[in-house]
C-alpha positions in Angstrom: 0.0 0.0 0.0 1.3 3.5 -0.8 2.1 5.3 2.4 2.9 8.9 3.1 6.4 8.8 1.4 5.0 7.1 -1.7 2.0 9.4 -2.0 4.4 12.4 -1.6 6.5 11.0 -4.4 3.5 10.7 -6.6 2.4 14.2 -5.8 5.8 15.7 -6.7 6.0 13.7 -9.9 2.6 14.7 -11.1 3.1 18.3 -10.3 5.9 18.4 -12.8 3.7 16.9 -15.5 0.1 18.0 -15.4 -0.3 21.4 -13.9 -2.1 24.1 -15.9 -3.1 21.8 -18.7 -6.7 22.3 -19.7 -8.9 19.2 -19.3 -10.7 18.1 -22.5 -12.8 15.3 -21.2 -13.1 12.8 -18.4 -14.0 9.1 -18.6 -15.1 7.0 -15.6 -15.0 3.3 -16.3 -15.8 2.2 -12.8 -18.4 4.5 -11.2 -18.2 3.1 -7.7 -14.7 4.6 -7.5 -16.2 8.1 -7.4 -17.7 9.2 -4.0 -19.7 12.0 -5.6 -22.0 12.4 -8.5 -20.2 10.9 -11.6 -21.9 13.3 -13.9 -21.0 16.3 -11.8 -17.5 14.9 -11.4 -17.0 14.9 -15.2 -18.7 18.2 -15.8 -16.8 20.1 -13.2 -13.4 18.9 -14.4 -14.1 19.6 -18.0 -12.3 22.8 -19.3 -10.6 23.3 -16.0 -6.9 23.1 -15.0 -5.1 21.6 -12.0 -3.3 24.6 -10.5 -1.6 22.6 -7.7 -1.5 19.2 -6.0 -1.4 19.0 -2.2 -1.4 16.1 0.2 -2.9 15.3 3.6 -1.8 12.0 5.0 -2.3 9.5 2.3 -4.8 11.7 0.4 -3.8 13.5 -2.8 -5.6 16.8 -3.2 -5.8 18.1 -6.8 -6.6 21.8 -6.7 -8.8 23.5 -9.3 -10.1 27.1 -9.3 -12.9 26.6 -6.8 -12.9 22.8 -6.3 -10.6 20.1 -4.9 -10.4 16.6 -6.2 -9.5 14.2 -3.4 -7.9 10.9 -4.4 -6.8 8.0 -2.2 -4.7 5.2 -3.8 -5.7 2.6 -1.1 -3.9 -0.8 -1.7 -2.7 -0.7 -5.3 -3.7 2.6 -6.9 -1.3 4.2 -9.4 -1.3 7.2 -11.7 0.2 7.1 -15.1 0.6 9.7 -17.8 0.1 8.4 -21.4 -0.7 9.8 -24.8 -4.4 9.8 -25.5 -4.1 7.4 -28.4 -2.6 4.6 -26.3 -4.8 1.6 -25.7 -6.7 1.7 -22.4 -5.5 -0.9 -19.9 -8.2 -3.0 -18.4 -7.4 -1.7 -14.9 -7.4 2.0 -15.9 -10.7 3.3 -14.5 -10.5 7.1 -14.5 -9.0 8.8 -17.5 -8.5 12.6 -17.5 -7.6 13.8 -21.0 -6.0 17.1 -21.7 -6.2 19.2 -24.9 -2.5 18.4 -25.7 -3.5 14.7 -26.2 -2.0 13.6 -22.9 -3.9 11.5 -20.4 -3.7 11.2 -16.6 -4.9 7.7 -16.0 -5.8 6.1 -12.7 -4.9 2.4 -12.6 -6.1 0.1 -9.8 -6.2 -3.7 -10.0 -8.3 -4.1 -6.9 -10.7 -1.1 -7.5 -10.2 0.0 -3.9 -9.1 3.6 -4.7 -11.5 6.5 -4.1 -12.0 10.0 -5.6 -14.3 12.7 -4.4 -15.0 16.2 -5.7 -15.6 18.9 -3.1 -15.9 22.7 -3.1 -12.8 24.5 -1.7 -14.5 25.9 1.4 -15.6 22.3 2.4 -12.1 20.8 2.6 -11.4 21.1 6.3 -14.9 19.9 7.2 -15.0 16.9 4.8 -14.8 13.7 6.8 -11.8 12.3 4.9 -9.6 15.3 5.8 -11.1 16.2 9.2 -10.3 12.9 10.8 -6.6 13.0 9.8 -4.1 13.1 12.7 -0.9 15.0 12.8 1.8 14.0 10.3 5.4 13.0 11.1 7.4 16.2 11.4 4.4 18.3 12.6 5.3 20.5 15.6 2.1 19.3 17.3 3.2 15.6 17.1 4.8 15.6 20.6 5.3 13.0 23.2 2.6 14.6 25.3 0.1 14.4 22.4 1.0 10.8 21.8 0.7 9.8 25.4 -2.8 11.4 25.5 -3.7 9.3 22.5 -2.3 6.1 24.1 -3.9 6.6 27.5 -6.1 3.7 28.6 -5.6 1.8 25.4 -4.8 -1.8 25.9 -4.3 -2.4 22.2 -0.9 -3.2 20.8 1.1 -0.1 20.0 1.6 -1.5 16.4 -2.2 -1.3 15.8 -2.5 2.1 17.4 0.2 3.7 15.2 -1.7 2.5 12.1 -4.7 4.6 13.2 -4.8 7.6 10.8 -6.6 9.8 13.3 -3.5 9.7 15.6 -0.6 9.9 13.1 -1.6 10.5 9.5 0.2 8.8 6.7 2.0 5.9 8.4 1.2 2.4 7.1 2.5 -1.0 7.9 5.9 -0.5 6.4 6.8 2.6 8.3 5.2 1.6 11.5 7.4 -1.5 11.6 10.4 0.7 10.9 9.5 3.4 13.5 9.0 0.8 16.2 12.4 -0.8 15.5 14.1 2.6 15.5 12.3 3.4 18.8 13.3 0.0 20.3 9.7 -0.8 21.1 8.2 -4.2 21.0 5.2 -4.0 18.6 3.1 -6.1 21.0 3.5 -3.7 23.9 0.2 -2.1 25.0 -0.1 1.5 24.0 -1.0 2.5 27.6 2.4 1.2 28.7 4.4 3.4 26.4 6.7 5.7 28.4 7.3 9.4 27.8 10.7 8.6 26.4 9.4 6.0 24.1 6.7 8.4 22.9 9.4 10.9 22.1 11.3 8.3 20.2 8.3 7.5 18.1 7.8 11.1 17.2 11.5 11.7 16.3 11.9 8.4 14.5 8.7 8.9 12.4 10.0 12.3 11.3 13.5 11.0 10.5 12.4 7.9 8.6 9.7 9.6 6.5 12.0 12.4 5.5 14.6 9.9 4.4 12.0 7.8 2.6 10.7 10.9 0.7 14.2 11.8 -0.3 14.6 8.3 -1.8 11.3 8.3 -3.6 9.5 5.9 -1.2 9.7 2.2 -0.8 9.1 -0.2 -3.8 7.5 -3.3 -2.5 5.3 -5.6 -4.6 3.0 -3.3 -6.7 4.1 0.2 -5.7 5.6 2.4 -8.3 4.9 6.1 -8.6 3.6 7.7 -11.7 5.8 7.5 -14.8 7.6 4.5 -13.4 9.5 6.4 -10.7 10.6 3.7 -8.4 11.4 4.2 -4.7 14.8 3.3 -3.3 14.1 3.3 0.4 13.7 -0.5 0.5 17.5 -0.7 0.8 17.3 1.2 4.1 14.7 -1.1 5.7 15.8 -2.5 9.0 13.0 -5.1 9.7 10.1 -4.9 7.2 10.1 -7.8 4.8 13.3 -9.1 6.4 11.9 -12.2 8.1 14.5 -14.8 8.7 17.4 -12.4 8.0 19.9 -11.2 10.6 19.2 -7.9 12.3 21.6 -5.2 11.0 22.2 -4.1 14.6 22.6 -7.3 16.7 22.5 -10.2 14.2 19.4 -11.7 15.8 17.0 -13.3 13.3 14.1 -11.0 12.4 10.6 -12.3 13.2 7.3 -11.8 11.4 4.1 -12.2 13.4 0.5 -11.1 12.8 -0.9 -8.3 15.0 -4.6 -7.6 14.2 -4.1 -9.2 10.8 -1.1 -7.1 9.8 2.4 -8.6 9.2 4.7 -7.3 11.9 8.4 -7.5 11.4 10.6 -7.0 14.5 13.9 -7.9 16.2 13.2 -9.8 19.4 16.4 -8.6 21.0 16.4 -4.9 19.9 12.7 -4.7 20.6 12.4 -6.6 23.9 
């Protein structure tokens, strides 16, 4: 699943390719992907331009003159830019064609991705954005804030850190990496996290995500950003997808266990 670093890479790549191009037409080949009126969706986009692309957590926010187009890639969503005469792939479900015969195509093998058109003044009150927590690097993401979120929660810290209302943008890959960097066992109850550990989570999340963005994200399984830009952060991973390999710090064998259905990679020695 594309996480915050991958979505940021997609955002930066698309900004260099599609801004200020006038939209000629829009085709929606799977209507359930659109969380607003499909007819309105197509009509509003027609003859308009994307003037910027923002991001909130894992949400891409395409800015028009007085509307925003929200887009979530979910598990396997990707954007590609192709010429308009290229054959449409069977998994390309939303096609935005520009007057210069270039298409922005949304590709999603699982059809889990979602798009929603909203008026600009509705952004902060729309449920998808309103419920987002602070992002790694935000000044408000402090140990005190985290401890207030963890209070009285007997759920494993791994599960809590996947909650987008607490920290926005972290997914399975980076939560595994943040917990390793913070030397926290993923099974530890959130309510048992100390102030020092909470501080380590905030600092590690910021450091890891910044590095991942610099390297274009992590390419695992199906993730590639638009135009085939491939992430390089997988070479930096300390535990994720390294089951059975030696820990780079202590040489202990990395384990993989399920927590709430999610594959959880950790070092049993570094993360006692």
